[in-house]
N, C-alpha and C positions, 0 to 999 in steps of 0.2 A: 600269119597271124605269132606271134611272139610266144615263148614257151612263158609257165610263170614261176619259173626258176629265180632264187634270191636274187635281188637286187639293192646294191648300193644306194645311198641318198642321192649322190652324185647322178648314179645310173636312173634313179627314178626321175631325177628331175630333168634331165637328159631325153627321157621318153615323155616325158609333157611337151616338153620344147618340140621332138621331133612330130608331134601328134598336132603341132601349131597352137599351143598356149602359145601365149608372150609373156615369158619371165626374163627379167635384164640380167644382164651379166653382172659381176662383182657383189656388190655387196645385196642387192635384190636376190640373186641366187642362194647367195649364204641363209637368206632369212627365209626362204621358201624352205631348204634344206633342213632349217632349225626349226621351223615349222612341221616339218614331216616327222623329222625324232620325236617331237613333242606328242602329235597328236596322231599318226600313223596313216602312210599311204591311202591304205582302202578309206579309214573312215573318212578323211575330206575329200578325196578324189574320186572311190567307185561309188560313195554316197551320193555326190550331188551333180556328177558329170552330165547326166541327161539332160538337163537344161541348156547346156554349153554344145552339144554336140552339131555337129554340121552333116556325119555320117557315122555310123554305130560299126564296128567291126564285124566283118565277116572271115571266115575259114581262111581269106588268104590275104584279107588287107587290114589295116590298123584302122580305129576310131581316129577322125578328125575334128578336131574344134573349132568352132563358129569363127571366122576371121575376127581379131582383136581381141578374144578372149584371153582374160589376165586371169593370173592363179587367186591374187586379191578378192576377184569377184566370186570365184568357188569357194574361197575360204571365207570370205563375208555372208557367203550364204550357209554355209556349215555353222559359222559362229551365230548366226539368228535362228536357227533350227536347236542349236543348243542351248539357247537364252531362253527359246520358246518351252521346251522340254522342261528347263525347271523351273519355269512358270508353274507349267501345270504339274509339275510333279511335289512342288511348294503346296498347292493346293487338293490335290489328290490325297498327300499323306495329311492334311486336314482333316478332309472327307472321311476317310478311313479312320482316324483318331475317332471323330465324331459318330461316325456308325458303331464304333465298337462300345465307345461309350453307353449308347442307347441299348445297345444288346445287353450289353452289361448290368445295365439298370434296372433293363424290363425282367430281366431273367432272375435279378436279385429279388425284386419287389414279388413276381410271382412265386418263387419256389423259396421263399424267405430265408429263415436260418439255416438248415441242413438239407432240406427238401432237394436240394440242388445235388446234393452227393448220391440220391439215390439214382442209380442206374435205371429204374422203370418209369423216369420222368423222360428218359429220350428213347428216339426211336433207333432200335438198333438194324433194321433192317437191310440197309444197305451196306454194301462192301465196304466204304468209306463213313463210317460211322465216326460218331464224338469219341466214343472211346479206343478206338484204333489211333486215331488222329491226336489223342492225349498221348498214349502210349509211345508213338513216334514221337513227341516233342520232348515227352521224359528223356528218351533215349538221344536225341539231338544232343552237339555240342552247346547250341545256345543256353540251354539251361543248364548245362554241366560248368561251364565256361564265367558265366555270368552271377550265377545264385548260388548260395551254401544252400544247406539241407534245410535250416530252419524256415529261409525264404521260399525256397519248391513248397515245403509243406505252407505255408500260408497262401500261395498263388494258388493251390489245390484247392484250398478251403473258401476263398473270396473270390468269387468270379468281377469283382471289380478291381482287383489287383491283376488277377489269372486275365481275362480278356483282351485287355491292352496288348499285353508280349505274345497272344497268338497270331500265328499267320493269319491270312486276310482269307484264304480258304477254309482253317478251321473256324474260324470267327462265321463265315457264311455256313457250315453246314451245322453249327451252333443256332444260327437264327432258324434255317429250315426247322431242324428238330422241335424247338421252342415253339413254331408255328404250329408244327404240327399235332404235338399237345394242347395246345391253347383249346 
C-alpha cells in the first residue's frame, strides 16, 4: 500500500488509472484534473469509491476498481449526493426558522413584556443553561461583527428578534427551559 504523501493532480490521475479507473488521455484527463483541483480528491474519490471497488486495499495491495468504472460515474454520484444535500439543507433551514419562530412567539406570549428578562423564569440547574449560552453568544464574533451596540440591546430585549439569531443548540435550551417552567 502506498504512503499518503502529497501527490500532484497528475499523480492522483495516474493513481486512479493504475487502480483500474477508466480515464481517457488528453482532454478527458485534463478535465478530470480540473475537477480534482476544484472539488478535492478526497471528497470525490474517497467519499464515493466503495460502490465501484472490486477489491479493497490491504497492507500489501492497492484497491482495484470494478472493470469499466469511469471517473464520470464516481463524479456523477458525488454531484447527485451534493444536490441531495442541498435539497435537505434548504428544507432544514426552513424548518429551523419555523421552529425558532414558534419558540420566540410562545416565549413572548407567556412572559409578555419584560418577564422573559427575569432569570427566575429559566431553569439554571444544567451546566449548559440559557444564561451561559447567551454570554457565549455575546462574546462571539457573530454579534460583534454583525451588530452595533444599539442593535444588540434590541436583540436582548425582544425574543422575536433574538431567537432567529441564536444557534440551534441555544434555541433548544430555550425551548427546554420554557417547557420546564410551563
